N, C-alpha and C positions, 0 to 999 in steps of 0.2 A: 604695804606700799600706799602712801597717801593718794587720794583720788586724783589730784592734779598731776601727780607723777605718773599714775596709770594712764591718764588721758594723753600725756605727752609721749609715753612709750607706745601706746596704740597708734598715735599719729605717725611716729617714726617707723613702726613696723609696716603700716599701710603704705608708706611712701617707698618701701623697698620693692624691687622687682621680685618676681616669683623665685628666680634662681638665688638672688641675694638672701631672701627670707629662708629658703631651704638650707642654704649654707650656714646661716646664723643659727637656725634651729638645730641642725646636726652638730655644730660645734658646742652649743649649749648643752645638748643632751649628752654628748661625749664627756663633757667636763662635769656634769652634775648627776648622771645616772648612778645610783649607789652600786659600788663594785660587787657587793655580795648578793644583789637582787637578781633573780632569774629573769632573763629577757623574754622568754616565751613560755610562761608557766602552763602546765597542762590542766590547771584548775584555777578557779577564782581565788585570789590571794586574800588572806585575812588582813585586817587593819594593821596589826602588829608587823606584818611582813611588807607592807607597802607604805607605811606611814611616812617614812623618811622621804620617799620619792614625792608623795603628795604634798608634803610640807615644802619641798624645794620648788615644785610647780606653783604652789600657792604664793610663796615669797616672790617669785618672778611675776606673779599676776596672771599666770596662764591657766588657772583653774578656778572654777566657780560656777554657780548655778545661774542660769538666765531664763527667765520665764517669758513665754511667748505673750505678745500683747495683741 
C-alpha cells in the first residue's frame, strides 16, 4: 500500500468512533481470517502456518514494526 494511501486510511480509521472501528475490524477479520487457520493455537505457530494471515494484515497496512523514538 503506497504511503499516501496508508496515511489516508489511518486518518479515516482515527475519525471513526470506537464502536464503528470495532465493527469494521470485526467485519474485516471475519472476511479475511484464513478458514483453515486455528483461532486459538495451543502453541506458537510456525511461519508456514500463519504466513497467509500475516500477508493479509500486511496488505491492509495493519502490521509492521514501529520503533520507539
